[in-house]
N, C-alpha and C positions, 0 to 999 in steps of 0.2 A: 314425780312428788305425789302423786293421789298412791302408789302400793305399798310404800315407807309405814303405815299406822298399819294395817292390814299384814301383813310382815312384822310390824316388831311384833304384834297382838297377840301371835300365833302361839300355843302352845310348846315346852321344849325346854329345853336348855338354852341359858340367856350365853346372848353372846358376847367374845368380852375384844371385839373392833369391829366398827362396821368401816369396808370398801368400799368405795363407792364415787362416782365421777361429778362433774361438775354440776349440775345439774339437780345434784342432791346440799350444792351449801346455797341453806336456808338457817333462819337465825332459832328457825322455831324447831328444824329437825336437832341442831347440835346442841343446844340444848336439850330438845328431849331424849338425846342420846346425852349429853354427863345426865341426867336428872339420874337415868339407868345405867348408870360407872361401863357405858360401853365409850368407847374410845374411837373419836371420828379418824379414820384417813380420807380425808375429806377436800380436797387444794380448793382452794377458794375460785368466787367465780373475778374477772378481769374489775365489775365496779366496784369488789372489796373495797373499803375504808383502812380495813386494815387486816390481812390476806394473815388466817393460822399457818404456819410452823409443821408440814410432813413429813410422819417417810416415809422417805424415800424407797423404802427396801421394801415394807410392807407394802408401798399402792404399788410395786412393782409384781407383786404376787399379782394384783386383780386384770395384766397383762396373760397370767396364764388361764386364769377363770375366764375372760374374754378367749381363746384360744382355745378351749375345751367347744364350748358353746360354737365355736364357729365349728371347729371337725364335728360334734354332734347334725349340723344342719344338713353336712353333706351324704347324711339322711336323708333323701327326699321324703320317704312318710311323717320325719320329726315335720322337715319343713313347711312341708300344705297342710298341719296336723289331719292328714286322713281317715283317724280314727276319732269316731264317735264319743265315746264314754272315756273318762277321765282312767280308767281302768285299765281301761288295752291302754292309752298316749302311754303311761310311764311306764307300764310291759316292755312296748317299746324304747323307752328308752336305754332304761335301763340292758334291754340285750342290746344297743350298738356301743353305751355306754361299755359295758362287756368284751363287745369289740374289739373297741379302744383299746383297753385295759389288755387284750392281748397280744394286742399288735408288739407290745414290749418283752415278750417272753417267745416270738415265731423270732427265727434262724431269717429274716426277707434276703439273704443271699441267693 
């Protein structure tokens, strides 16, 4: 939850939906998202008195993002953060992402 405010305050286009796990289920975050006009797709914690209903199809998209991060971490250089500068780390993230993207076009047979 510490990273929520800095990420949401970054300049750029406003998101329409925030898909997150149960760790982000707090009244402060839900109210902030409502104030910004962003739909919250966050499952309710077990101890919530009145759980919210979420769109299961949209929440399933979170799995795709998690799988992408998992595949990117197969590159040891990304997982261990060998790069010292932000620019070089971002550069290798882009290279690793391109490698994942190219796999869909290459005949693997």
